[in-house]
C-alpha positions as CSV (number, residue, x, y, z in Angstrom):
1,M,-23.5,-67.5,29.7
2,S,-19.8,-67.1,30.1
3,L,-17.2,-68.4,27.7
4,F,-15.4,-70.1,30.6
5,N,-18.5,-72.4,30.7
6,L,-17.6,-73.6,27.2
7,V,-13.9,-74.2,27.9
8,H,-12.9,-77.7,26.9
9,K,-16.2,-78.4,25.2
10,S,-16.8,-78.9,21.4
11,V,-18.3,-75.5,20.1
12,V,-19.9,-74.3,16.8
13,I,-18.5,-71.1,15.7
14,K,-19.9,-68.6,13.0
15,F,-17.4,-66.3,11.7
16,A,-18.0,-62.5,11.1
17,D,-17.6,-61.2,7.5
18,S,-14.0,-59.9,8.3
19,A,-12.8,-63.5,8.6
20,Q,-14.1,-64.4,5.2
21,N,-10.5,-64.6,3.8
22,Q,-10.4,-67.9,5.8
23,F,-13.9,-68.8,6.9
24,N,-17.2,-68.6,4.9
25,P,-19.4,-66.4,7.3
26,E,-22.4,-68.3,6.2
27,A,-21.1,-71.5,7.5
28,S,-20.9,-73.1,11.1
29,Y,-17.7,-74.6,12.0
30,V,-16.9,-77.3,14.9
31,F,-14.0,-76.6,17.0
32,R,-13.0,-77.5,20.8
33,L,-12.6,-74.1,22.8
34,T,-9.4,-74.7,24.9
35,G,-9.0,-71.4,26.5
36,V,-10.1,-67.8,26.9
37,D,-7.9,-64.9,27.7
38,A,-8.7,-61.4,29.3
39,M,-7.5,-59.6,26.2
40,G,-10.1,-60.8,23.8
41,F,-8.6,-64.0,22.3
42,L,-10.1,-67.4,22.3
43,Q,-7.8,-70.5,21.8
44,I,-9.3,-73.1,19.6
45,Q,-8.5,-76.5,18.2
46,D,-9.6,-78.1,15.0
47,L,-11.5,-81.1,15.1
48,K,-12.3,-84.1,13.0
49,P,-15.3,-86.2,13.0
50,G,-14.9,-89.1,15.3
51,G,-16.3,-92.6,16.1
52,E,-18.1,-93.6,19.1
53,A,-15.8,-91.7,21.4
54,G,-16.8,-88.4,20.0
55,H,-14.7,-85.9,17.9
56,E,-11.0,-86.1,17.6
57,A,-8.6,-83.1,17.8
58,A,-6.9,-82.6,14.5
59,S,-4.4,-79.9,15.5
60,E,-2.5,-78.2,18.2
61,P,-4.6,-75.5,19.7
62,Y,-4.3,-71.8,18.3
63,W,-5.4,-68.4,19.1
64,I,-8.0,-66.3,17.5
65,N,-9.3,-62.7,18.1
66,K,-12.6,-63.0,19.5
67,D,-13.9,-60.0,17.3
68,L,-13.8,-62.6,14.2
69,V,-16.5,-64.5,16.0
70,R,-20.2,-63.8,15.5
71,E,-21.8,-66.5,17.1
72,I,-20.5,-69.2,19.4
73,H,-22.5,-72.0,21.2
74,E,-22.0,-75.5,22.5
75,L,-22.3,-78.3,20.0
76,N,-25.5,-80.3,20.2
77,P,-24.4,-83.8,19.1
78,A,-27.9,-84.3,17.7
79,N,-27.4,-81.4,15.4
80,V,-24.1,-82.4,13.9
81,K,-25.5,-82.3,10.2
82,G,-24.7,-79.0,8.6
83,V,-21.5,-78.1,10.6
84,L,-18.1,-78.3,9.0
85,F,-15.1,-79.7,10.7
86,T,-11.9,-78.1,9.8
87,G,-9.6,-81.1,10.5
88,Q,-9.6,-83.8,8.1
89,A,-11.2,-87.3,8.8
90,T,-8.6,-90.2,8.7
91,K,-9.4,-93.2,6.5
92,P,-9.2,-96.5,8.1
93,G,-5.9,-98.4,7.8
94,K,-3.9,-95.2,7.1
95,A,-1.5,-93.6,9.3
96,K,-2.5,-90.2,10.8
97,A,-0.8,-87.4,9.2
98,S,0.8,-84.7,11.4
99,A,-1.5,-81.7,11.6
100,K,-0.1,-78.4,10.4
101,Q,-0.7,-75.6,13.0
102,K,-2.6,-72.5,11.8
103,P,-1.2,-69.0,12.5
104,A,-3.2,-66.9,14.7
105,V,-5.7,-64.7,13.2
106,N,-5.5,-61.2,14.4
């Protein structure tokens, strides 16, 4: 399957060992894939668990090198347990904090 089929969808990413300074290679993380370029980069966006409407964006999209990705597939809503969200869930009645943009990982 082409990565273009996953653009603008929630995806589960497992990172390679070379990304262990930022991500646990054994964990599965949820992101929104917002872009793919011809140079081998993926544009992803942090997500936080949402209500009935689905997951919410928690940051601006940023680019990562696809060589840091070991596995990527579309998020199955039935299997949300066991995946990690990089965005923080907001508590009811609190104002949303502005998300910090992560630097691109090369």
